[in-house]
Structures are given as structure tokens and as C-alpha cells.
Backbone as JSON, one array per atom type, in Angstrom:
{
  "sequence": "MVKYSYFGHACFLLDDGKYKVLVDPFLTGNPVASVSANDVAADYILVTHAHGDHLGDAPDIAARTGAEVVGIPEILDICTSMGTDVKGHGMNLGGSLNLPFGKVRMTLAQHSSGVPGGIACGYVIYIGGLVIYYAGDTALFSDMKLIGQKDRLDYALLPIGDNYTMGLEDAALAAQWLGVRHVIPLHYDTWPIIRQDVAKYKELTEKMAHAEVHIVKPGEDIELA",
  "N": [[6.35, -8.93, 14.45], [3.02, -10.34, 13.93], [-0.18, -9.93, 14.53], [-2.93, -12.22, 14.35], [-6.29, -12.34, 14.15], [-8.99, -13.87, 14.09], [-12.22, -14.0, 13.0], [-14.37, -15.95, 12.65], [-15.63, -18.38, 10.09], [-14.38, -17.73, 6.95], [-13.1, -15.48, 7.84], [-10.72, -13.34, 8.81], [-8.3, -11.12, 10.46], [-5.23, -9.25, 9.8], [-2.79, -7.81, 11.8], [-0.26, -6.0, 12.03], [0.77, -3.84, 13.4], [0.9, -1.49, 12.63], [-0.97, -1.32, 10.24], [-3.85, -2.77, 9.35], [-5.05, -5.21, 7.95], [-7.73, -6.9, 6.58], [-9.64, -9.79, 5.73], [-11.79, -11.27, 3.31], [-14.22, -10.75, 4.55], [-17.07, -11.57, 5.95], [-19.43, -11.17, 7.8], [-22.17, -9.85, 9.07], [-24.43, -12.26, 9.26], [-23.32, -14.31, 9.42], [-23.24, -16.96, 11.49], [-21.38, -17.73, 13.38], [-19.57, -15.32, 13.68], [-17.57, -13.63, 15.55], [-17.75, -10.69, 15.54], [-19.01, -7.39, 15.25], [-19.94, -6.01, 11.7], [-19.99, -3.33, 11.93], [-18.21, -2.95, 13.52], [-15.5, -3.74, 13.01], [-12.27, -2.6, 12.28], [-10.08, -1.31, 9.74], [-7.77, -1.03, 7.23], [-6.87, -1.7, 4.5], [-8.77, -4.23, 2.53], [-9.03, -7.64, 1.4], [-10.09, -9.67, -0.66], [-11.3, -12.64, -1.92], [-12.95, -14.26, -3.7], [-16.62, -13.58, -5.05], [-18.92, -15.11, -3.73], [-21.25, -15.03, -1.36], [-20.26, -15.52, 1.33], [-17.84, -14.54, 1.55], [-17.28, -12.18, 0.33], [-19.25, -10.92, 1.53], [-19.52, -8.29, 3.86], [-17.78, -6.39, 2.68], [-18.28, -4.23, 0.78], [-19.58, -2.3, 2.71], [-17.83, -2.15, 5.14], [-15.7, -1.07, 3.84], [-16.59, 1.66, 2.98], [-17.52, 2.5, 5.15], [-14.97, 2.73, 6.76], [-12.9, 3.71, 4.59], [-10.98, 2.0, 3.62], [-9.21, 0.74, 1.14], [-10.04, -2.1, -1.19], [-8.95, -4.85, -2.61], [-8.9, -6.94, -5.18], [-10.3, -9.32, -7.4], [-11.29, -7.42, -10.89], [-14.0, -7.6, -11.38], [-15.01, -8.34, -8.72], [-14.62, -5.55, -7.71], [-16.39, -4.08, -9.39], [-18.87, -5.0, -8.28], [-18.97, -3.82, -5.73], [-18.95, -1.29, -6.48], [-21.04, -0.84, -8.0], [-23.1, -1.2, -5.88], [-23.64, 0.98, -4.92], [-22.13, 2.86, -2.86], [-19.23, 4.61, -1.65], [-16.24, 3.57, -2.63], [-13.09, 2.58, -2.87], [-10.71, 0.81, -4.62], [-8.55, -1.73, -5.93], [-7.89, -3.17, -8.44], [-6.9, -6.63, -9.57], [-5.29, -9.4, -10.89], [-5.13, -12.99, -11.62], [-1.57, -14.1, -10.55], [-0.37, -11.51, -10.54], [1.36, -9.09, -8.74], [1.2, -7.08, -6.07], [2.64, -3.66, -4.49], [1.98, -2.57, -1.3], [1.95, -0.26, 1.6], [2.72, -1.88, 4.08], [3.54, -3.84, 2.68], [3.56, -6.67, 0.75], [1.12, -8.18, -1.96], [0.34, -10.89, -3.47], [-1.73, -12.68, -6.22], [-2.78, -15.75, -6.6], [-4.2, -18.6, -7.67], [-7.06, -20.29, -7.4], [-8.68, -23.29, -7.24], [-11.99, -22.88, -7.55], [-15.74, -21.88, -8.03], [-16.78, -18.54, -8.95], [-18.78, -17.01, -8.36], [-19.43, -14.53, -9.66], [-20.37, -13.73, -12.76], [-18.14, -13.91, -15.73], [-15.84, -13.98, -13.54], [-12.96, -14.7, -11.18], [-11.96, -17.19, -8.7], [-9.63, -16.81, -5.93], [-6.37, -17.12, -4.53], [-4.24, -15.63, -2.09], [-0.95, -14.38, -1.3], [0.47, -13.38, 1.08], [2.87, -10.69, 2.39], [3.94, -9.33, 4.95], [5.02, -7.66, 7.85], [7.32, -8.97, 7.96], [7.06, -11.89, 7.47], [5.72, -14.45, 5.61], [2.81, -15.22, 3.88], [0.76, -17.22, 3.27], [-2.85, -17.47, 1.95], [-5.09, -19.7, 1.45], [-7.87, -19.21, 0.33], [-10.89, -20.17, -1.01], [-10.95, -23.65, -2.26], [-9.93, -26.24, -4.34], [-7.62, -28.91, -3.61], [-4.85, -28.59, -5.38], [-2.25, -29.25, -7.75], [-0.24, -27.4, -8.22], [-0.08, -26.02, -5.93], [2.21, -26.7, -5.03], [4.2, -25.16, -6.56], [3.79, -22.57, -5.93], [4.51, -23.2, -3.1], [7.57, -23.32, -3.65], [8.09, -20.91, -5.1], [7.74, -18.68, -2.94], [8.97, -18.63, 0.18], [7.17, -19.81, 2.39], [5.52, -18.94, 5.5], [3.56, -19.39, 7.15], [0.29, -20.96, 6.64], [-2.94, -20.31, 5.45], [-5.78, -22.76, 5.58], [-8.78, -23.8, 4.1], [-10.54, -26.35, 5.44], [-13.22, -27.28, 5.43], [-14.52, -29.32, 3.35], [-16.82, -30.68, 1.19], [-17.71, -27.99, -0.25], [-14.74, -27.2, -0.6], [-11.58, -28.21, -0.01], [-10.94, -30.99, 1.73], [-10.05, -32.65, 4.86], [-8.0, -34.5, 4.62], [-7.04, -33.77, 2.05], [-6.38, -31.17, 2.67], [-4.17, -31.81, 4.53], [-2.25, -32.79, 2.99], [-1.94, -30.56, 1.03], [-0.77, -28.61, 3.01], [1.78, -30.04, 3.25], [2.61, -30.09, 0.43], [3.2, -27.41, -0.06], [5.22, -26.52, 1.56], [5.05, -25.58, 4.26], [5.83, -23.84, 7.46], [4.04, -23.33, 9.39], [0.49, -24.04, 9.92], [-2.79, -22.53, 9.99], [-6.35, -23.61, 9.99], [-9.11, -23.34, 8.69], [-12.63, -22.14, 7.69], [-14.46, -23.97, 8.49], [-17.19, -25.91, 10.33], [-18.93, -23.98, 10.66], [-21.31, -23.94, 9.53], [-23.42, -27.2, 9.5], [-22.85, -28.86, 7.26], [-20.24, -28.51, 6.96], [-18.78, -28.84, 9.22], [-16.39, -30.13, 10.84], [-13.74, -32.5, 12.38], [-11.44, -30.91, 13.94], [-9.48, -31.6, 15.32], [-8.52, -34.06, 14.24], [-7.77, -33.34, 11.94], [-5.33, -31.37, 12.85], [-3.81, -33.43, 13.62], [-3.38, -35.36, 11.82], [-1.83, -33.43, 9.8], [0.14, -32.48, 10.99], [1.73, -34.92, 11.16], [1.99, -35.57, 8.53], [2.88, -33.44, 6.89], [4.55, -32.26, 8.6], [4.32, -29.72, 10.03], [3.49, -27.38, 12.0], [0.4, -26.87, 13.69], [-2.07, -24.76, 13.99], [-4.84, -24.18, 15.79], [-7.37, -22.0, 15.76], [-10.32, -20.43, 17.4], [-13.24, -18.81, 16.72], [-13.26, -15.4, 17.34], [-10.87, -15.42, 18.91], [-7.22, -14.51, 18.93], [-3.95, -14.82, 17.93], [-0.4, -14.56, 18.26], [1.72, -13.98, 15.51], [4.8, -15.42, 14.18]],
  "CA": [[4.73, -9.71, 15.0], [1.83, -10.04, 13.08], [-1.38, -10.73, 15.21], [-4.14, -12.79, 13.38], [-7.49, -12.43, 14.71], [-10.32, -14.99, 13.75], [-13.49, -13.58, 13.02], [-15.2, -16.88, 12.18], [-15.77, -18.83, 8.92], [-12.82, -17.45, 6.58], [-12.84, -13.75, 7.68], [-9.82, -12.66, 9.55], [-7.47, -9.75, 10.12], [-3.99, -9.25, 9.98], [-2.39, -6.52, 12.43], [1.41, -5.44, 12.02], [1.05, -2.84, 14.62], [0.32, 0.04, 11.8], [-1.72, -1.73, 9.26], [-4.9, -3.7, 9.6], [-5.84, -5.94, 6.57], [-9.3, -7.7, 6.99], [-9.46, -10.56, 4.92], [-12.99, -12.15, 3.29], [-15.45, -9.91, 5.89], [-18.38, -12.41, 6.06], [-19.92, -10.95, 9.05], [-23.04, -10.06, 8.7], [-25.75, -13.25, 8.85], [-22.43, -15.56, 9.62], [-23.61, -17.57, 12.65], [-20.23, -17.58, 14.14], [-19.08, -14.54, 14.12], [-17.14, -13.05, 16.68], [-17.53, -9.0, 16.12], [-19.98, -6.89, 14.23], [-19.56, -5.44, 10.71], [-19.84, -2.28, 12.23], [-17.02, -2.27, 14.47], [-14.33, -3.83, 12.67], [-11.8, -1.35, 11.71], [-9.68, -2.13, 8.37], [-6.89, -0.38, 5.92], [-6.93, -2.78, 3.62], [-9.49, -5.47, 2.67], [-8.82, -8.65, 0.44], [-11.17, -10.51, -1.32], [-11.03, -14.06, -2.84], [-14.04, -14.64, -4.47], [-17.75, -13.03, -4.87], [-19.63, -15.89, -2.78], [-21.44, -14.64, 0.1], [-19.7, -15.88, 2.67], [-16.5, -14.27, 1.68], [-17.07, -10.84, -0.2], [-19.76, -10.35, 2.33], [-19.61, -6.89, 4.04], [-16.64, -5.73, 2.23], [-18.74, -3.04, 0.34], [-19.96, -1.47, 3.77], [-17.08, -1.87, 5.64], [-14.71, 0.05, 2.92], [-17.24, 2.45, 2.73], [-17.41, 3.45, 6.18], [-13.37, 2.72, 7.1], [-12.42, 4.18, 3.97], [-10.35, 0.67, 3.42], [-9.18, -0.03, -0.35], [-10.5, -3.43, -1.41], [-8.12, -5.7, -3.61], [-9.52, -7.82, -5.97], [-10.63, -9.34, -9.05], [-12.01, -6.43, -11.48], [-15.43, -8.03, -11.16], [-15.16, -7.92, -7.18], [-14.93, -3.78, -7.6], [-17.59, -3.91, -9.94], [-19.74, -5.2, -7.57], [-18.85, -2.55, -4.98], [-19.28, 0.25, -6.65], [-22.61, -1.0, -8.27], [-24.15, -1.28, -4.66], [-23.91, 2.79, -4.68], [-21.16, 2.87, -1.78], [-18.19, 5.17, -2.34], [-15.26, 2.41, -2.49], [-11.81, 2.64, -3.3], [-10.5, -0.57, -5.19], [-7.66, -1.79, -6.76], [-8.33, -4.53, -9.29], [-5.95, -7.5, -9.84], [-5.66, -10.79, -11.69], [-3.93, -14.38, -11.5], [-0.12, -13.64, -11.02], [-0.24, -9.83, -10.48], [1.84, -8.47, -7.15], [0.82, -5.17, -5.72], [3.39, -3.33, -3.51], [1.32, -2.17, -0.41], [2.6, 0.12, 2.78], [2.36, -3.2, 5.0], [4.58, -5.06, 2.29], [3.22, -7.0, -0.34], [0.43, -9.33, -1.98], [0.49, -11.62, -4.83], [-2.78, -13.08, -6.24], [-2.55, -16.85, -6.64], [-4.86, -19.39, -8.36], [-7.61, -21.16, -6.56], [-9.91, -23.97, -7.66], [-13.06, -22.73, -7.02], [-16.35, -21.24, -8.47], [-16.28, -17.49, -8.45], [-19.59, -16.38, -7.51], [-19.5, -13.68, -10.15], [-20.16, -13.97, -14.38], [-16.86, -13.65, -15.51], [-14.78, -13.93, -12.69], [-12.05, -16.25, -10.95], [-11.28, -17.06, -7.64], [-8.38, -16.6, -5.95], [-5.82, -16.86, -2.93], [-2.8, -14.33, -2.09], [0.17, -14.76, -0.48], [0.63, -11.85, 1.81], [4.35, -10.34, 3.0], [3.46, -8.34, 6.19], [5.76, -7.97, 9.3], [8.51, -10.04, 7.85], [6.29, -12.67, 7.59], [4.98, -14.58, 4.46], [1.15, -15.69, 4.26], [-0.71, -17.76, 2.19], [-4.56, -18.0, 2.57], [-5.79, -20.33, -0.12], [-9.16, -19.07, -0.44], [-12.13, -21.47, -0.94], [-10.41, -24.41, -3.18], [-9.72, -27.8, -3.78], [-6.84, -29.62, -3.65], [-4.28, -28.54, -6.95], [-0.57, -29.96, -7.76], [0.41, -25.83, -8.82], [0.48, -25.43, -4.82], [4.07, -27.15, -4.72], [4.67, -23.91, -7.07], [3.5, -22.17, -4.18], [5.87, -23.06, -1.96], [8.69, -23.01, -4.4], [8.5, -19.37, -4.94], [7.46, -18.22, -1.88], [9.13, -19.6, 1.42], [5.74, -19.6, 3.34], [5.95, -19.06, 7.47], [1.87, -19.46, 7.59], [-0.51, -21.07, 5.4], [-4.42, -20.39, 6.34], [-6.07, -23.26, 4.79], [-9.98, -24.16, 4.35], [-10.8, -27.7, 5.96], [-14.53, -27.84, 5.75], [-15.15, -30.15, 2.56], [-17.95, -30.04, 0.47], [-17.45, -26.59, -0.84], [-13.57, -27.01, -0.21], [-10.98, -29.28, 0.64], [-11.43, -31.68, 3.08], [-8.92, -33.01, 6.08], [-6.66, -35.47, 4.01], [-6.26, -32.93, 1.25], [-6.05, -30.06, 3.34], [-3.29, -31.99, 5.14], [-1.31, -33.05, 1.89], [-1.49, -29.07, 0.39], [0.05, -28.03, 4.01], [2.86, -30.69, 2.43], [3.14, -30.01, -1.04], [3.6, -26.24, 0.02], [6.63, -26.96, 2.45], [5.05, -24.73, 5.28], [6.17, -24.46, 8.53], [3.07, -23.45, 10.39], [-0.58, -23.83, 9.06], [-4.09, -22.11, 10.42], [-7.19, -23.94, 9.34], [-10.26, -21.88, 8.8], [-13.72, -22.48, 6.91], [-15.45, -25.17, 8.94], [-17.7, -25.69, 11.83], [-19.84, -22.25, 10.03], [-22.93, -24.94, 9.43], [-23.47, -28.48, 9.89], [-22.48, -29.52, 6.26], [-18.72, -28.27, 6.82], [-18.34, -29.33, 10.33], [-15.11, -31.1, 10.44], [-12.71, -32.58, 13.28], [-10.34, -30.0, 13.66], [-8.08, -32.1, 16.27], [-8.17, -35.0, 13.5], [-6.89, -32.33, 10.64], [-4.43, -31.1, 13.23], [-2.92, -34.74, 13.78], [-2.87, -35.52, 10.38], [-1.2, -32.45, 9.42], [1.25, -32.63, 11.97], [2.55, -36.24, 10.83], [2.13, -35.77, 7.21], [3.89, -32.63, 6.52], [5.81, -31.76, 9.8], [4.0, -28.34, 10.05], [2.43, -27.13, 13.04], [-1.25, -26.69, 13.11], [-2.4, -23.75, 15.1], [-6.34, -23.93, 16.03], [-7.73, -21.04, 16.56], [-11.39, -19.97, 17.65], [-13.74, -17.34, 16.65], [-12.79, -14.2, 18.9], [-9.33, -15.27, 19.43], [-6.27, -14.04, 18.3], [-2.5, -15.35, 18.2], [0.87, -13.86, 17.44], [2.81, -15.01, 14.25], [6.22, -15.18, 14.32]],
  "C": [[4.02, -9.25, 14.18], [0.7, -10.42, 14.25], [-2.78, -11.11, 14.38], [-5.15, -13.01, 14.35], [-8.18, -13.01, 13.93], [-11.61, -14.44, 14.23], [-15.01, -14.11, 12.87], [-15.12, -16.9, 10.74], [-14.27, -18.54, 8.27], [-12.26, -15.92, 7.06], [-11.74, -13.84, 9.01], [-9.15, -11.25, 9.47], [-5.85, -9.92, 10.78], [-3.53, -7.71, 10.28], [-0.88, -6.58, 12.44], [1.56, -4.24, 12.8], [0.67, -1.17, 13.75], [-0.73, -0.11, 11.05], [-2.53, -2.87, 9.68], [-5.29, -4.17, 8.2], [-6.73, -7.1, 6.75], [-8.99, -8.35, 5.0], [-11.28, -11.19, 4.43], [-13.67, -11.76, 4.36], [-16.72, -10.46, 5.53], [-18.65, -12.48, 7.54], [-21.73, -10.87, 9.69], [-24.18, -11.54, 8.59], [-24.54, -14.59, 9.06], [-22.43, -15.96, 11.15], [-22.6, -17.78, 13.75], [-19.31, -16.62, 14.4], [-18.81, -13.48, 15.04], [-17.14, -11.21, 16.58], [-18.27, -8.47, 14.62], [-19.44, -6.33, 12.93], [-19.44, -4.14, 10.84], [-18.74, -1.59, 13.52], [-15.62, -2.83, 14.52], [-13.23, -2.96, 11.73], [-10.46, -2.18, 10.38], [-8.96, -0.97, 7.49], [-7.23, -0.84, 4.88], [-8.23, -4.04, 3.45], [-9.31, -6.21, 1.4], [-10.09, -9.72, 0.48], [-10.99, -11.5, -2.45], [-11.89, -14.35, -4.06], [-15.44, -13.39, -4.12], [-19.31, -13.77, -3.8], [-20.13, -14.82, -1.53], [-21.35, -14.28, 1.08], [-18.14, -15.55, 2.37], [-16.16, -12.79, 1.0], [-18.13, -10.05, 1.21], [-20.09, -8.94, 2.77], [-18.52, -6.08, 3.33], [-16.74, -4.23, 1.9], [-18.53, -1.82, 1.68], [-18.64, -1.08, 4.29], [-15.7, -1.13, 4.98], [-15.59, 1.16, 2.93], [-17.23, 3.45, 3.83], [-15.95, 3.71, 6.97], [-12.48, 3.89, 6.12], [-11.07, 3.61, 3.52], [-9.98, 0.6, 1.94], [-9.46, -1.58, -0.31], [-9.66, -3.72, -2.55], [-8.88, -6.93, -3.88], [-9.59, -8.1, -7.46], [-11.59, -8.01, -9.55], [-13.45, -6.5, -10.89], [-16.19, -8.07, -9.87], [-15.75, -6.35, -7.08], [-15.83, -3.38, -8.4], [-18.92, -4.02, -8.92], [-19.87, -4.29, -6.45], [-19.21, -1.42, -5.33], [-20.6, 0.24, -7.23], [-23.52, -0.84, -6.99], [-24.03, 0.35, -4.01], [-22.82, 3.03, -3.19], [-19.71, 3.36, -2.73], [-16.86, 4.17, -2.12], [-14.43, 2.76, -3.2], [-11.41, 1.56, -3.54], [-9.31, -0.47, -6.39], [-8.01, -3.09, -7.24], [-6.93, -5.16, -9.51], [-6.45, -8.72, -10.69], [-4.61, -11.81, -11.12], [-2.31, -14.03, -11.65], [0.03, -12.57, -10.45], [0.13, -10.41, -8.65], [1.42, -7.07, -7.13], [1.73, -4.57, -4.48], [2.13, -2.21, -2.59], [1.86, -1.08, 0.62], [2.74, -0.87, 3.79], [3.29, -3.82, 4.29], [4.28, -5.13, 0.77], [1.99, -8.19, -0.53], [0.45, -9.95, -3.09], [-0.82, -12.2, -5.09], [-2.67, -14.66, -7.3], [-3.81, -17.95, -7.07], [-5.74, -19.89, -7.08], [-8.71, -21.86, -7.32], [-11.02, -24.12, -7.14], [-14.19, -21.69, -7.71], [-16.33, -19.46, -8.06], [-17.5, -16.5, -8.05], [-20.15, -14.98, -8.28], [-19.61, -13.86, -12.02], [-19.16, -13.16, -14.6], [-15.66, -13.49, -14.45], [-14.18, -14.74, -12.05], [-11.98, -15.85, -9.41], [-10.27, -17.4, -7.35], [-7.9, -16.82, -4.51], [-5.22, -15.41, -3.41], [-1.89, -15.15, -1.35], [0.72, -13.01, -0.15], [2.02, -11.76, 2.35], [3.92, -9.12, 3.61], [3.99, -8.77, 7.35], [6.74, -8.54, 9.34], [8.17, -11.43, 7.76], [5.63, -12.81, 6.18], [3.95, -15.53, 4.33], [0.47, -16.71, 3.56], [-2.07, -17.66, 2.42], [-5.13, -18.23, 1.12], [-6.77, -20.11, -0.65], [-10.05, -20.2, -0.2], [-11.42, -21.98, -2.58], [-10.09, -25.89, -2.81], [-8.37, -27.7, -4.25], [-5.81, -29.46, -5.15], [-2.74, -29.08, -6.84], [-0.06, -28.33, -7.86], [0.84, -25.55, -6.96], [1.85, -25.89, -4.42], [4.62, -25.88, -5.5], [4.72, -23.09, -6.4], [4.49, -21.72, -3.43], [7.12, -22.94, -2.23], [8.84, -21.93, -4.56], [8.48, -18.73, -4.14], [8.02, -19.38, -0.73], [8.09, -19.0, 2.51], [6.18, -19.54, 4.89], [4.53, -19.64, 7.41], [1.09, -19.74, 6.25], [-2.09, -21.63, 6.0], [-5.19, -21.39, 4.73], [-7.48, -23.93, 5.07], [-9.84, -26.19, 4.2], [-12.01, -28.11, 5.71], [-15.26, -28.96, 5.11], [-16.39, -29.99, 1.81], [-18.07, -29.07, -0.87], [-15.72, -26.65, -1.31], [-12.95, -28.68, -0.27], [-11.0, -30.13, 1.89], [-9.76, -31.64, 4.17], [-7.92, -33.31, 5.78], [-6.34, -34.54, 2.7], [-5.95, -31.82, 1.69], [-4.27, -30.51, 4.03], [-2.28, -32.29, 3.87], [-1.1, -31.13, 1.14], [-0.46, -29.01, 1.34], [1.67, -29.09, 3.51], [3.48, -30.43, 1.73], [3.83, -28.2, -0.59], [4.87, -25.99, 0.74], [6.42, -25.97, 3.57], [5.51, -24.94, 6.63], [4.81, -24.39, 9.75], [1.32, -23.52, 9.49], [-1.87, -23.65, 10.16], [-5.3, -22.87, 9.62], [-8.57, -23.15, 9.69], [-11.63, -22.77, 7.73], [-14.34, -23.48, 7.14], [-15.85, -24.99, 10.25], [-18.96, -24.5, 11.45], [-21.05, -22.88, 10.45], [-22.54, -26.27, 9.28], [-22.65, -29.15, 8.47], [-20.94, -28.89, 5.97], [-18.28, -28.68, 8.26], [-17.14, -30.46, 10.51], [-14.38, -31.17, 12.3], [-11.39, -31.99, 12.95], [-9.05, -30.57, 14.26], [-7.36, -33.27, 15.11], [-7.04, -34.55, 12.5], [-4.99, -31.89, 11.34], [-3.3, -32.35, 13.12], [-2.48, -35.24, 12.57], [-1.59, -35.07, 9.65], [0.35, -32.51, 9.82], [2.64, -33.96, 11.44], [2.77, -36.21, 9.0], [3.36, -34.66, 6.78], [4.77, -31.88, 7.8], [5.61, -30.18, 9.88], [3.39, -28.34, 11.26], [1.47, -26.61, 13.2], [-1.47, -25.83, 14.21], [-4.21, -23.62, 15.18], [-6.85, -22.77, 16.96], [-9.37, -20.5, 16.34], [-12.19, -18.94, 17.1], [-13.74, -16.63, 17.58], [-11.35, -14.59, 19.17], [-8.25, -15.01, 18.68], [-4.68, -14.68, 18.77], [-1.88, -14.22, 17.41], [1.33, -14.52, 16.38], [3.79, -14.38, 14.18], [7.03, -15.96, 13.57]]
}
């Protein structure tokens, strides 16, 4: 079993009972954040790109907790340039990394990177016997079919906010292409420009992709199985 804790926007924590994997920790300045950056615990921090609403508090949390930051090298350069003592592991698209809790594989995302020379990415995360795909900020792209073919996905965490990422219809199609059993939407309702009807997304996706959609509000936890 893996506990999924949603902290708001695109920030969440995966906890297998031994290791805590924090993802895109934008908490300070996040109007819907359910936890303070000073209170969150982490052993590993995965960062998809350098926009402020994803890189967020990663350097400070890593310095405080000793968590290792995983991301593209340009992300790690930002962390170390802030003068913080941060452990990091640089990756790039298609690469895999074995970690004590399992494995992560860095996947393509179609989005700007937030740092010169950088790229945006997503992750396939092996943890607690589950395979979880976090798309990061992305448009719909046809190679999502390949991600679903390469890894038998249990859960997909998909942005649905539109404007900066996929909207409802594209994210529903993404779930279908991925062939995933469960979907958790995120990256919506943080600001008016990405406000969405998440109940409509659930209806669309469950009809189109035959995947169960779990609506998790900031501050809520669910057990993934």
C-alpha cells in the first residue's frame, strides 16, 4: 500500500511506510497549499521543471530534511546556486534510476522548462508494488501511448487545468491512451485561470477510458492499491 497525500496544485507525497517521495513542492505562495514548507517531510524530491509553481520550495526542503533532489541537471544547478547544501541526482529523458523505495524513469513532457537549456519532464514511479505515472505539466502527445505500453500503469496523475496544460477532454484522452486503471487529476483550481469542473472530468474519463477517477482535495490522503 502507498499513501498519496495531496498538498495542492501539483504537489503531492507518496509514502510507502518507509520512504517519503515528495513531488513538485510548490507550497510557499500556493493559495491552496495544505501544509507549510517548514513542516513537510521527505526522503526524495522529484522535480519536473523549473517554473516556480513546481520547483517551489525544493531547495529549502532538501536543505532542511537532507532529501535528495532528482531532476534534470539545470534544476540541480538552480538548487545549488541558491547557496543551499543540496544532494542531487541529475537525469534526463528516458533515463531510469534505482532508489531504495523502487525506481523512477524520466519521461517526456510537452511544456516549457522554466530554465534556459532545460526541459520539462514527467516520471514513472515504481513504489510499494505500484507503477504510478505523473505527467507533470504537459500537453496531450501521442507518445503517451508508448508510456502505457512500456509500463503497466496502475495510476496516472494528470493535469487538467487547461491554459498551461491539458484541459478536460485532452486529459481524458490521455487516460485512454495510457491504458491506466486509476486516474488522479491535479493542477487545477489553484487560480481562476485554471478553474475546472473536476466532476465533469471524472464523468468524461470514466466513460472514455474506463478508468476510475479519484478526486482528491488539498489536505486529503488516499491509499493507493
